[in-house]
C-alpha positions in Angstrom: 82.7 181.9 58.3 82.3 178.2 58.8 78.7 178.5 57.7 79.8 180.3 54.5 82.2 177.5 53.8 79.6 174.8 54.5 77.0 176.7 52.4 79.5 176.9 49.5 80.1 173.1 49.8 76.4 172.4 49.8 75.9 174.7 46.8 78.8 173.1 44.9 77.6 169.5 45.6 74.0 170.4 44.6 75.3 172.1 41.4 77.4 169.0 40.6 74.4 166.8 41.0 72.3 169.1 38.7 75.0 169.2 36.0 75.5 165.5 36.1 71.7 164.9 35.9 71.5 167.3 32.9 69.3 169.8 34.7 71.3 173.0 35.0 69.7 176.1 36.3 72.4 178.8 36.1 74.9 177.5 33.6 75.2 176.1 30.1 75.1 172.5 31.4 78.6 171.7 30.1 80.5 169.4 32.5 83.4 171.7 33.2 84.8 173.2 36.3 83.9 176.6 35.1 80.3 175.7 34.6 80.2 173.9 37.9 81.3 177.1 39.6 78.7 179.1 37.6 76.0 176.6 38.5 77.0 176.8 42.2 77.0 180.6 42.1 80.7 180.8 43.3 83.8 182.1 41.7 86.0 179.5 40.0 88.9 180.1 42.5 86.6 179.3 45.4 86.0 175.9 43.8 89.6 175.2 42.8 91.4 176.6 45.9 88.9 176.3 48.8 87.1 173.1 47.7 89.5 171.1 45.5 88.1 167.9 46.9 84.6 168.8 45.5 86.2 169.7 42.2 88.1 166.4 42.0 84.9 164.5 43.0 83.0 166.3 40.2 85.7 165.5 37.6 85.8 161.8 38.7 82.0 161.6 38.3 82.2 163.4 35.0 84.7 160.8 33.8 82.4 158.0 34.8 79.6 159.6 32.7 82.0 159.9 29.7 81.7 163.7 30.0 78.0 163.5 29.0 75.2 164.2 31.4 72.8 161.2 31.7 69.9 163.3 30.4 71.9 163.7 27.1 73.4 160.2 26.8 70.6 159.0 24.6 71.5 161.8 22.2 75.1 160.7 22.3 74.0 157.2 21.4 71.9 158.4 18.6 74.7 160.7 17.4 77.1 157.7 17.3 74.6 155.7 15.4 74.1 158.4 12.8 77.8 159.0 12.5 78.2 155.3 11.7 75.4 155.4 9.2 76.9 158.4 7.6 80.3 156.7 7.4 78.7 153.7 5.7 76.8 155.9 3.2 80.0 157.8 2.3 81.7 154.5 1.7 78.8 153.3 -0.5 78.9 156.6 -2.4 82.6 156.2 -3.0 82.2 152.7 -4.4 79.3 153.8 -6.6 81.2 156.8 -7.9 84.1 154.5 -8.8 81.7 152.2 -10.6 80.1 155.0 -12.6 83.5 156.3 -13.6 84.4 152.8 -14.8 81.2 152.5 -16.7 81.8 155.9 -18.4 85.2 154.7 -19.5 83.8 151.5 -20.9 81.0 153.3 -22.7 83.6 155.8 -24.3 85.7 152.8 -25.5 82.7 151.0 -26.9 81.5 154.2 -28.8 85.0 154.7 -30.2 85.1 151.0 -31.3 81.6 151.3 -32.8 82.6 154.5 -34.7 85.8 152.8 -35.9 83.8 149.7 -37.2 81.1 151.8 -38.9 83.4 154.3 -40.6 84.6 153.1 -44.0 88.4 153.2 -44.4 89.7 156.0 -46.5 90.9 155.2 -50.0 94.6 155.6 -50.2 95.8 158.4 -52.5 92.5 160.4 -52.6 91.6 163.6 -50.8 88.0 164.5 -50.0 86.7 167.3 -52.2 85.7 169.3 -49.2 89.4 169.4 -48.1 90.3 171.1 -51.4 88.0 174.1 -50.9 89.8 177.3 -49.8 89.3 178.5 -46.3 86.0 180.4 -46.0 84.8 179.2 -49.4 81.8 176.9 -49.8 82.8 173.2 -50.4 83.4 172.1 -53.9 80.7 170.2 -55.7 81.3 166.9 -57.4 83.0 167.2 -60.9 84.0 170.8 -60.1 87.7 171.5 -60.5 89.4 173.6 -57.8 89.5 177.3 -58.5 92.6 179.3 -59.0 93.6 181.7 -56.3 92.0 184.8 -57.9 88.8 182.9 -58.7 88.8 181.7 -55.0 88.7 185.3 -53.7 85.9 186.2 -56.1 83.9 183.1 -55.3 84.3 183.5 -51.6 83.2 187.1 -51.8 80.0 186.1 -53.7 79.1 183.3 -51.3 80.4 184.8 -48.0 
């Protein structure tokens, strides 16, 4: 029985070394107690109840490695760099979007001002001839008097 216990200890210590080195053989490689037990080929309760000192040692070593196996720490550094780059790009995009929206407002105001300056003011007391045409009828021609209601229907039926 003592050999079983010592064999379990060796298996757990070897499994912890493999997990922390990033070279798992029987687990996912995650630095968890459950994966340590799977890597060692023992049940979790064996690790937590019979060998809590090995479990605590593994957790302490995991904390020193920031929870990332050394074999994957270069990926963590790259991920951190890419996340920072993405944050900067999102910030730049936000600023550019605000600038484009401002430009769009300025352009709309300039177009409105241009149209106002280039449109002749209406002459007070006059109504454009097209406004006098009945709904659905063709617009009135110059020097053509507005038609009476009955004539409007006849005219609209001929042209519509």
